[in-house]
N, C-alpha and C positions, 0 to 999 in steps of 0.2 A: 358442744358443737365445735368442730375444727374446720377452718376454711383456709385453703391455700389461695392466695391472691397473687397472680403473676402480673408483672408490670406495675407493682404497687408503689414504686417511687416516682411514677409519672404523675401528671396533673390529675387525670381522671381516676386512676387507680389509687393514688394517694388520698384523694377526697373520699373514696369508697372505704379505705382503711380507717380513716378518722371517723366516718359515719358509723361504721359497724362497731368499732370499739366503744363509741359513745352510747349508741342505742342498745347494744347487746354486750354489756360489760362482762358477762360470763363466757362469751365465745372466745376461742383462741384463734387469732389471726396470724397466719404464717405468710409473710410477704417475700416473694421471690422476684428479684430484679437483677439484670446484668449491668445496670447502671451505664447504659450507652448515652447518647446525646440527649435522650428524653428523660432519663432518670435523674433524680435530684434528692440526695439524702436529707437536705434541709426540709423537704416536704414531710419527712417522717420523724424529724427531730422531736416534736412534741410527744410522740408515742414510744420512743425507743426505750424508755424506762418502764413501760407498762408490762406487768408480769404476764399478761395474756397476748403479748405481741412478740413475734420473732422475725428478724430480718435475715434472709439468706441471699448472699450474692451468688447468683447462678444464672446460667443461660438456659432457656427452656428447650434448646436443641441438644443439651447435654443429657443424654438418656441416663447415664450412670448417676449423675447428680440428682436428677428428678426422681429416679427410682429410690435412691438412698433417702431422699427427703420424705417420700411417701411411706417408706418402711419405718422411718423414725417417728413421723407425726400421725400416721393413720387418719388422714383427713376424711371428712364427711362430704365436703363440697369443694369443687375447684371453680374459681372465677378467673377467667383468662382475659386480662387487659393487655398483656404483652404483645407488641406489634411494632413493626417498622411502619413509619407513616411519612407523609408529605410526598405529594405527587412528583415534585422535582427530583427528590432523592430516588424514587422508584425508577425514573428514566435513566439516571446516572448509573445506578447499580442495582438492576433488578434481581440479581442473584442473592443479595442480602435479604431482600423482601421474601423471595421464595424460601430461603433457608429458615428465617424466623417465623414468618406468617403461615407457611404450609408445613414444613418439617417440624418446627417447634410445636405447632398444634397437634401434629401426629404423635409426637413424643408424649405430650400431656394426655391425649386420648388413650394411647397405649397404656400409660400408667394407670389411668382410671379403670381401664378394662382389667389389667393385671391385678390391681389391688381392690377391685370390687367397689369402686366409687360409683354411686348411683346418680349423682347430680353434677352436671357440668354446665357452666354458663360461659358463653362466648360473647364478649363485649366488643363492639366496633364503633367507630366514629363516623361522622358524616363524610369523611374522606374516602371511606370504603365505597359508598354509593354515589358520591359526587352530587351534583346539583340535578336532582330529578324534578322534572316539571310536574306540578300538581295535577294536571289534566291527563297524565299518562301513568295510571296505576299498573299497567302491564310491564313497565320497565323495572328491572331489578337493580341495575347499576349503569353508570355511564361508561363510555369507552376511554378509560385511561389505563395505563400500565398497572397502577396500584389497585384500581377497582377490579381489574381482571384477576390479579393475584388474590385479593381479598375474597372475590367470588369463589375462587377455587378452594379457599379455606372453608367457606360455608358449605361447598359441595362435599368436602372431606368430612365435615361434622355430620352432615346428613347421612353420608355413607356409614359412618360409625354408629349412628343412631339406628340404622336398619340392621346392621350385622350384630349389634350388641343389644340383646334383649333387655338388659337391666339398666342401661345408661340413659338417663333423662337429660338430653341436651337442650339447652335453652339459648 
């Protein structure tokens, strides 16, 4: 089993990488991270010598780099942790959020479609949905710039799920 994990040098993605390599020692984990403010190679230091681990410094918006990686590795699953986060940052520069969180997701989903990947997991944090009151199950997200952008990413994923019969988006 080969799994591409994007955003794997971040806190949540890095913990996922460690968990998967420990629990499934025969799986190959390919970590893709652009090492922006949230990426930290120290997170991955303990697994860098693992023969079933590969680190690739790349941006998920770089279609050529992502397609090349899919061609080289032939993954079975994609788990996307890569995202711009923090509400304050989304207000200061919403374009960066749109580029990574929407366009980067599209690049990944296009690659899944092109290379026949049948399983795609989108991972988000509480910052996507904000503080939702427990007595309002009808709410999907709160009204912040970041939440709106992340909501659009979820809409994009749902769209791909409907137009791509073989892609199982979770």
